[in-house]
FIZADREN-504256 format. One record per atom (N, C-alpha, C, CB): residue number from 1; residue in one letter; atom name; x, y, z. Coordinates in nm, 4 decimals. Glycine has a CB too. Layout:
# FIZADREN-504256
{lovex NUM; "A"; "CA"; {X; Y; Z}}
...
***
This chain:
# FIZADREN-504256
{lovex 1; "M"; "N"; {11.9896; 11.4746; 8.8335}}
{lovex 1; "M"; "CA"; {11.9111; 11.4299; 8.7222}}
{lovex 1; "M"; "C"; {11.8341; 11.4321; 8.6762}}
{lovex 1; "M"; "CB"; {11.8948; 11.3744; 8.7050}}
{lovex 2; "D"; "N"; {11.7245; 11.4799; 8.5477}}
{lovex 2; "D"; "CA"; {11.6396; 11.5362; 8.4636}}
{lovex 2; "D"; "C"; {11.5138; 11.3404; 8.5598}}
{lovex 2; "D"; "CB"; {11.7238; 11.5649; 8.2257}}
{lovex 3; "H"; "N"; {11.4854; 11.3539; 8.6377}}
{lovex 3; "H"; "CA"; {11.4274; 11.2314; 8.6252}}
{lovex 3; "H"; "C"; {11.3051; 11.2106; 8.5446}}
{lovex 3; "H"; "CB"; {11.4046; 11.1913; 8.7419}}
{lovex 4; "Q"; "N"; {11.2187; 11.3816; 8.4745}}
{lovex 4; "Q"; "CA"; {11.1056; 11.4196; 8.4221}}
{lovex 4; "Q"; "C"; {11.1718; 11.2226; 8.2395}}
{lovex 4; "Q"; "CB"; {11.1063; 11.6882; 8.3760}}
{lovex 5; "A"; "N"; {11.2923; 11.2692; 8.2577}}
{lovex 5; "A"; "CA"; {11.3149; 11.1822; 8.1347}}
{lovex 5; "A"; "C"; {11.3830; 11.0539; 8.1616}}
{lovex 5; "A"; "CB"; {11.3966; 11.2546; 8.0327}}
{lovex 6; "C"; "N"; {11.3647; 10.9767; 8.3376}}
{lovex 6; "C"; "CA"; {11.3458; 10.8476; 8.3052}}
{lovex 6; "C"; "C"; {11.1806; 10.7223; 8.2785}}
{lovex 6; "C"; "CB"; {11.4279; 10.8137; 8.4118}}
{lovex 7; "Q"; "N"; {11.2629; 10.6866; 8.3144}}
{lovex 7; "Q"; "CA"; {11.1451; 10.5392; 8.2931}}
{lovex 7; "Q"; "C"; {11.1255; 10.5747; 8.3932}}
{lovex 7; "Q"; "CB"; {11.1703; 10.3651; 8.2681}}
{lovex 8; "W"; "N"; {10.9768; 10.5305; 8.4564}}
{lovex 8; "W"; "CA"; {10.8394; 10.5309; 8.5577}}
{lovex 8; "W"; "C"; {10.7938; 10.3760; 8.4822}}
{lovex 8; "W"; "CB"; {10.6947; 10.7022; 8.5318}}
{lovex 9; "V"; "N"; {10.7999; 10.2962; 8.6036}}
{lovex 9; "V"; "CA"; {10.6846; 10.1521; 8.6573}}
{lovex 9; "V"; "C"; {10.6044; 10.1821; 8.7430}}
{lovex 9; "V"; "CB"; {10.7438; 10.0217; 8.7289}}
{lovex 10; "T"; "N"; {10.5411; 10.0912; 8.7149}}
{lovex 10; "T"; "CA"; {10.4630; 10.0910; 8.8548}}
{lovex 10; "T"; "C"; {10.4221; 10.0268; 8.9184}}
{lovex 10; "T"; "CB"; {10.3885; 10.1299; 8.8706}}
{lovex 11; "I"; "N"; {10.4554; 10.0611; 9.0375}}
{lovex 11; "I"; "CA"; {10.4784; 9.9707; 9.1517}}
{lovex 11; "I"; "C"; {10.3311; 9.9431; 9.2146}}
{lovex 11; "I"; "CB"; {10.5858; 10.0407; 9.2638}}
{lovex 12; "E"; "N"; {10.4437; 9.8121; 9.3039}}
{lovex 12; "E"; "CA"; {10.3321; 9.7411; 9.3837}}
{lovex 12; "E"; "C"; {10.3209; 9.7925; 9.5247}}
{lovex 12; "E"; "CB"; {10.3571; 9.5865; 9.3909}}
{lovex 13; "R"; "N"; {10.2550; 9.7757; 9.6662}}
{lovex 13; "R"; "CA"; {10.1943; 9.7978; 9.7693}}
{lovex 13; "R"; "C"; {10.3676; 9.7717; 9.8789}}
{lovex 13; "R"; "CB"; {10.0364; 9.6815; 9.7816}}
{lovex 14; "C"; "N"; {10.3219; 9.6593; 9.8444}}
{lovex 14; "C"; "CA"; {10.5025; 9.6123; 9.8466}}
{lovex 14; "C"; "C"; {10.6231; 9.5582; 9.8015}}
{lovex 14; "C"; "CB"; {10.5268; 9.5659; 9.8960}}
{lovex 15; "G"; "N"; {10.6023; 9.7085; 9.7202}}
{lovex 15; "G"; "CA"; {10.7656; 9.6877; 9.5496}}
{lovex 15; "G"; "C"; {10.8322; 9.8433; 9.6230}}
{lovex 15; "G"; "CB"; {10.6765; 9.7277; 9.2569}}
{lovex 16; "V"; "N"; {10.7727; 9.8667; 9.7934}}
{lovex 16; "V"; "CA"; {10.7752; 10.0495; 9.7545}}
{lovex 16; "V"; "C"; {10.9567; 9.9435; 9.9316}}
{lovex 16; "V"; "CB"; {10.5139; 10.2543; 9.8315}}
{lovex 17; "A"; "N"; {11.1214; 10.0357; 9.8854}}
{lovex 17; "A"; "CA"; {11.1934; 9.9846; 10.0202}}
{lovex 17; "A"; "C"; {11.2572; 10.1877; 10.0144}}
{lovex 17; "A"; "CB"; {11.3576; 9.7931; 9.9959}}
{lovex 18; "P"; "N"; {11.3222; 10.1198; 10.1891}}
{lovex 18; "P"; "CA"; {11.4208; 10.2663; 10.1225}}
{lovex 18; "P"; "C"; {11.5061; 10.3082; 10.0530}}
{lovex 18; "P"; "CB"; {11.4738; 10.3201; 10.1709}}
{lovex 19; "G"; "N"; {11.5734; 10.3899; 10.0281}}
{lovex 19; "G"; "CA"; {11.6227; 10.4144; 9.9088}}
{lovex 19; "G"; "C"; {11.5056; 10.4904; 9.7366}}
{lovex 19; "G"; "CB"; {11.6858; 10.2562; 9.8957}}
{lovex 20; "D"; "N"; {11.4248; 10.3694; 9.6940}}
{lovex 20; "D"; "CA"; {11.3438; 10.4331; 9.6021}}
{lovex 20; "D"; "C"; {11.3283; 10.5753; 9.5385}}
{lovex 20; "D"; "CB"; {11.2537; 10.4142; 9.6457}}
{lovex 21; "L"; "N"; {11.2949; 10.6208; 9.4738}}
{lovex 21; "L"; "CA"; {11.2173; 10.7116; 9.3695}}
{lovex 21; "L"; "C"; {11.1305; 10.7225; 9.3765}}
{lovex 21; "L"; "CB"; {11.2099; 10.7014; 9.2655}}
{lovex 22; "V"; "N"; {10.9996; 10.7194; 9.3994}}
{lovex 22; "V"; "CA"; {10.8676; 10.6869; 9.4151}}
{lovex 22; "V"; "C"; {10.7593; 10.9016; 9.3941}}
{lovex 22; "V"; "CB"; {10.8668; 10.5784; 9.6211}}
{lovex 23; "S"; "N"; {10.6516; 10.8720; 9.2909}}
{lovex 23; "S"; "CA"; {10.5390; 10.9390; 9.3303}}
{lovex 23; "S"; "C"; {10.4505; 10.8809; 9.2790}}
{lovex 23; "S"; "CB"; {10.5296; 11.0626; 9.3077}}
{lovex 24; "A"; "N"; {10.3465; 11.0391; 9.2720}}
{lovex 24; "A"; "CA"; {10.2124; 10.9794; 9.2842}}
{lovex 24; "A"; "C"; {10.1172; 10.9356; 9.1026}}
{lovex 24; "A"; "CB"; {10.1214; 11.1178; 9.3881}}
{lovex 25; "E"; "N"; {10.2525; 11.0092; 9.0191}}
{lovex 25; "E"; "CA"; {10.2034; 11.0142; 8.9205}}
{lovex 25; "E"; "C"; {10.3171; 11.0589; 8.8816}}
{lovex 25; "E"; "CB"; {10.0896; 11.0693; 8.9017}}
{lovex 26; "A"; "N"; {10.3576; 10.9860; 8.7398}}
{lovex 26; "A"; "CA"; {10.4484; 10.8856; 8.6299}}
{lovex 26; "A"; "C"; {10.5726; 10.9467; 8.6694}}
{lovex 26; "A"; "CB"; {10.4168; 10.8960; 8.4412}}
{lovex 27; "G"; "N"; {10.6636; 11.0054; 8.6354}}
{lovex 27; "G"; "CA"; {10.7570; 11.1268; 8.6263}}
{lovex 27; "G"; "C"; {10.6966; 11.2916; 8.7001}}
{lovex 27; "G"; "CB"; {10.7818; 11.1437; 8.4487}}
{lovex 28; "G"; "N"; {10.5221; 11.2790; 8.7580}}
{lovex 28; "G"; "CA"; {10.5218; 11.3359; 8.7862}}
{lovex 28; "G"; "C"; {10.5791; 11.4153; 8.9180}}
{lovex 28; "G"; "CB"; {10.4602; 11.3157; 8.7501}}
{lovex 29; "L"; "N"; {10.5335; 11.5422; 8.9739}}
{lovex 29; "L"; "CA"; {10.5961; 11.6747; 9.0532}}
{lovex 29; "L"; "C"; {10.5028; 11.5828; 9.2328}}
{lovex 29; "L"; "CB"; {10.5009; 11.9082; 8.9628}}
{lovex 30; "P"; "N"; {10.5274; 11.5980; 9.3364}}
{lovex 30; "P"; "CA"; {10.6563; 11.5856; 9.4211}}
{lovex 30; "P"; "C"; {10.7388; 11.4526; 9.3588}}
{lovex 30; "P"; "CB"; {10.6147; 11.5630; 9.5969}}
{lovex 31; "I"; "N"; {10.8619; 11.4220; 9.3760}}
{lovex 31; "I"; "CA"; {10.8631; 11.3167; 9.3039}}
{lovex 31; "I"; "C"; {10.9432; 11.3364; 9.4836}}
{lovex 31; "I"; "CB"; {10.9225; 11.2811; 9.1164}}
{lovex 32; "Y"; "N"; {11.0062; 11.1588; 9.5959}}
{lovex 32; "Y"; "CA"; {10.9642; 11.0957; 9.6934}}
{lovex 32; "Y"; "C"; {11.1039; 11.1045; 9.6883}}
{lovex 32; "Y"; "CB"; {10.8679; 10.9769; 9.7023}}
{lovex 33; "R"; "N"; {11.2019; 11.0543; 9.8000}}
{lovex 33; "R"; "CA"; {11.2707; 10.9432; 9.8502}}
{lovex 33; "R"; "C"; {11.2119; 10.9112; 9.9000}}
{lovex 33; "R"; "CB"; {11.3645; 10.9345; 9.9027}}
{lovex 34; "V"; "N"; {11.1696; 10.8069; 9.9747}}
{lovex 34; "V"; "CA"; {11.2115; 10.6006; 10.0609}}
{lovex 34; "V"; "C"; {11.3016; 10.7000; 10.1672}}
{lovex 34; "V"; "CB"; {11.3642; 10.4104; 9.9199}}
{lovex 35; "L"; "N"; {11.2757; 10.6853; 10.2742}}
{lovex 35; "L"; "CA"; {11.3239; 10.7106; 10.3493}}
{lovex 35; "L"; "C"; {11.3233; 10.5634; 10.3923}}
{lovex 35; "L"; "CB"; {11.2808; 10.8169; 10.4100}}
{lovex 36; "S"; "N"; {11.1794; 10.5284; 10.4924}}
{lovex 36; "S"; "CA"; {11.1391; 10.4090; 10.5243}}
{lovex 36; "S"; "C"; {11.0064; 10.3729; 10.5031}}
{lovex 36; "S"; "CB"; {11.1666; 10.3904; 10.6378}}
{lovex 37; "V"; "N"; {10.9853; 10.2762; 10.5569}}
{lovex 37; "V"; "CA"; {10.8093; 10.1862; 10.5199}}
{lovex 37; "V"; "C"; {10.8552; 10.0990; 10.6251}}
{lovex 37; "V"; "CB"; {10.7584; 10.0844; 10.3286}}
{lovex 38; "Q"; "N"; {10.7189; 10.1468; 10.6717}}
{lovex 38; "Q"; "CA"; {10.6563; 9.9885; 10.8337}}
{lovex 38; "Q"; "C"; {10.4727; 10.0758; 10.8410}}
{lovex 38; "Q"; "CB"; {10.8091; 10.0221; 11.1231}}
{lovex 39; "D"; "N"; {10.4011; 9.9338; 10.8780}}
{lovex 39; "D"; "CA"; {10.2900; 9.9432; 10.8817}}
{lovex 39; "D"; "C"; {10.2561; 9.9796; 10.7494}}
{lovex 39; "D"; "CB"; {10.2532; 10.0151; 10.9770}}
{lovex 40; "Q"; "N"; {10.2961; 10.0111; 10.6029}}
{lovex 40; "Q"; "CA"; {10.1653; 10.0482; 10.5258}}
{lovex 40; "Q"; "C"; {10.1907; 10.1690; 10.4379}}
{lovex 40; "Q"; "CB"; {10.0420; 10.0824; 10.6270}}
{lovex 41; "R"; "N"; {10.2699; 10.2875; 10.5452}}
{lovex 41; "R"; "CA"; {10.3159; 10.3300; 10.5430}}
{lovex 41; "R"; "C"; {10.4325; 10.3932; 10.5367}}
{lovex 41; "R"; "CB"; {10.2797; 10.3198; 10.5572}}
{lovex 42; "A"; "N"; {10.5244; 10.4808; 10.3903}}
{lovex 42; "A"; "CA"; {10.6579; 10.5104; 10.3910}}
{lovex 42; "A"; "C"; {10.6953; 10.6909; 10.4662}}
{lovex 42; "A"; "CB"; {10.7014; 10.4879; 10.2168}}
{lovex 43; "W"; "N"; {10.7805; 10.6538; 10.4891}}
{lovex 43; "W"; "CA"; {10.8998; 10.8515; 10.5781}}
{lovex 43; "W"; "C"; {10.9381; 10.8731; 10.3850}}
{lovex 43; "W"; "CB"; {11.1805; 10.7979; 10.7621}}
{lovex 44; "L"; "N"; {10.8890; 10.9717; 10.3670}}
{lovex 44; "L"; "CA"; {10.9837; 11.0455; 10.2079}}
{lovex 44; "L"; "C"; {11.0204; 11.1056; 10.2477}}
{lovex 44; "L"; "CB"; {10.9449; 11.1109; 10.0787}}
{lovex 45; "R"; "N"; {11.1374; 11.2266; 10.1507}}
{lovex 45; "R"; "CA"; {11.1751; 11.3048; 10.1551}}
{lovex 45; "R"; "C"; {11.1029; 11.3848; 10.0057}}
{lovex 45; "R"; "CB"; {11.3057; 11.2749; 10.1878}}
{lovex 46; "D"; "N"; {11.1056; 11.4878; 10.0209}}
{lovex 46; "D"; "CA"; {11.0568; 11.5538; 9.8850}}
{lovex 46; "D"; "C"; {11.2597; 11.5924; 9.7998}}
{lovex 46; "D"; "CB"; {10.9216; 11.7553; 9.9429}}
{lovex 47; "E"; "N"; {11.2512; 11.5028; 9.6946}}
{lovex 47; "E"; "CA"; {11.3121; 11.5213; 9.6259}}
{lovex 47; "E"; "C"; {11.3603; 11.6975; 9.5857}}
{lovex 47; "E"; "CB"; {11.2545; 11.4415; 9.5511}}
{lovex 48; "R"; "N"; {11.3202; 11.7943; 9.5460}}
{lovex 48; "R"; "CA"; {11.3239; 11.9854; 9.5502}}
{lovex 48; "R"; "C"; {11.3220; 11.9697; 9.7075}}
{lovex 48; "R"; "CB"; {11.1515; 12.1059; 9.4658}}
{lovex 49; "T"; "N"; {11.2216; 11.9902; 9.7803}}
{lovex 49; "T"; "CA"; {11.2699; 12.0880; 9.9091}}
{lovex 49; "T"; "C"; {11.3372; 12.0516; 9.9874}}
{lovex 49; "T"; "CB"; {11.1889; 12.1348; 9.9885}}
{lovex 50; "G"; "N"; {11.3256; 11.9571; 9.9759}}
{lovex 50; "G"; "CA"; {11.3882; 11.8452; 10.1616}}
{lovex 50; "G"; "C"; {11.2880; 11.7978; 10.2095}}
{lovex 50; "G"; "CB"; {11.4579; 11.9332; 10.3238}}
{lovex 51; "R"; "N"; {11.1520; 11.8817; 10.2298}}
{lovex 51; "R"; "CA"; {11.0747; 11.8208; 10.3330}}
{lovex 51; "R"; "C"; {11.0642; 11.6551; 10.3577}}
{lovex 51; "R"; "CB"; {10.9455; 11.8711; 10.3073}}
{lovex 52; "D"; "N"; {11.0408; 11.6227; 10.4461}}
{lovex 52; "D"; "CA"; {11.0037; 11.4881; 10.4434}}
{lovex 52; "D"; "C"; {10.8314; 11.5041; 10.4975}}
{lovex 52; "D"; "CB"; {11.1180; 11.3886; 10.5513}}
{lovex 53; "H"; "N"; {10.7640; 11.3626; 10.4220}}
{lovex 53; "H"; "CA"; {10.6114; 11.3629; 10.4312}}
{lovex 53; "H"; "C"; {10.6071; 11.1351; 10.4408}}
{lovex 53; "H"; "CB"; {10.5149; 11.4780; 10.2287}}
{lovex 54; "I"; "N"; {10.5282; 11.2119; 10.5233}}
{lovex 54; "I"; "CA"; {10.4805; 11.0565; 10.5484}}
{lovex 54; "I"; "C"; {10.2874; 11.0303; 10.4760}}
{lovex 54; "I"; "CB"; {10.4884; 11.0306; 10.7693}}
{lovex 55; "A"; "N"; {10.2912; 10.8993; 10.3954}}
{lovex 55; "A"; "CA"; {10.2570; 10.8801; 10.3207}}
{lovex 55; "A"; "C"; {10.2223; 10.7857; 10.3087}}
{lovex 55; "A"; "CB"; {10.2961; 10.9074; 10.2699}}
{lovex 56; "P"; "N"; {10.0435; 10.7438; 10.3325}}
{lovex 56; "P"; "CA"; {9.9827; 10.5299; 10.3146}}
{lovex 56; "P"; "C"; {10.0995; 10.5094; 10.1462}}
{lovex 56; "P"; "CB"; {9.6774; 10.4913; 10.2427}}
{lovex 57; "L"; "N"; {10.1623; 10.3745; 10.1770}}
{lovex 57; "L"; "CA"; {10.2131; 10.3162; 10.0123}}
{lovex 57; "L"; "C"; {10.0603; 10.3279; 9.9422}}
{lovex 57; "L"; "CB"; {10.2895; 10.1092; 10.0051}}
{lovex 58; "A"; "N"; {9.9797; 10.3835; 9.9300}}
{lovex 58; "A"; "CA"; {9.8434; 10.3265; 9.8652}}
{lovex 58; "A"; "C"; {9.8485; 10.4559; 9.7718}}
{lovex 58; "A"; "CB"; {9.6834; 10.3004; 9.9798}}
{lovex 59; "T"; "N"; {9.8945; 10.5524; 9.7878}}
{lovex 59; "T"; "CA"; {9.8890; 10.6773; 9.7248}}
{lovex 59; "T"; "C"; {10.0113; 10.6813; 9.5981}}
{lovex 59; "T"; "CB"; {9.9105; 10.7950; 9.8467}}
{lovex 60; "L"; "N"; {10.1239; 10.5957; 9.7020}}
{lovex 60; "L"; "CA"; {10.2099; 10.5522; 9.5378}}
{lovex 60; "L"; "C"; {10.2342; 10.4689; 9.4680}}
{lovex 60; "L"; "CB"; {10.3075; 10.5608; 9.5179}}
{lovex 61; "R"; "N"; {10.2224; 10.4897; 9.2877}}
{lovex 61; "R"; "CA"; {10.1743; 10.4118; 9.1966}}
{lovex 61; "R"; "C"; {10.3085; 10.4102; 9.1713}}
{lovex 61; "R"; "CB"; {10.0639; 10.4468; 9.0972}}
{lovex 62; "W"; "N"; {10.4190; 10.4761; 9.1240}}
{lovex 62; "W"; "CA"; {10.5250; 10.5040; 9.0389}}
{lovex 62; "W"; "C"; {10.7087; 10.4380; 9.1160}}
{lovex 62; "W"; "CB"; {10.5060; 10.6944; 9.0196}}
{lovex 63; "K"; "N"; {10.7366; 10.3766; 8.9748}}
{lovex 63; "K"; "CA"; {10.9115; 10.3770; 9.0684}}
{lovex 63; "K"; "C"; {10.9608; 10.3777; 8.9715}}
{lovex 63; "K"; "CB"; {10.9848; 10.2511; 9.1734}}
{lovex 64; "L"; "N"; {11.1149; 10.5309; 8.9343}}
{lovex 64; "L"; "CA"; {11.1811; 10.4925; 8.8976}}
{lovex 64; "L"; "C"; {11.2527; 10.3506; 8.8967}}
{lovex 64; "L"; "CB"; {11.2101; 10.5624; 8.9159}}
{lovex 65; "A"; "N"; {11.2655; 10.3608; 8.7384}}
{lovex 65; "A"; "CA"; {11.2497; 10.1315; 8.7224}}
{lovex 65; "A"; "C"; {11.4403; 10.1745; 8.7616}}
{lovex 65; "A"; "CB"; {11.1860; 9.9922; 8.4414}}
{lovex 66; "S"; "N"; {11.5269; 10.1702; 8.8288}}
{lovex 66; "S"; "CA"; {11.6894; 10.1011; 8.8292}}
{lovex 66; "S"; "C"; {11.6740; 10.1018; 8.6947}}
{lovex 66; "S"; "CB"; {11.7360; 9.9342; 8.9076}}
***
């Protein structure tokens, strides 16, 4: 999937759910898949490298439109 050509929408902090594709920049890299959300933090997997990260939800501003 070409994530650059997809439509990105702004998200609210409570609007992130497991399975979502998110980024700090609209269509920017890295793009993460949300694995879980707990205590205002998201467990993320980098779609390009496969590495996992934990980040505050406040740093995620965009979600791939479904």
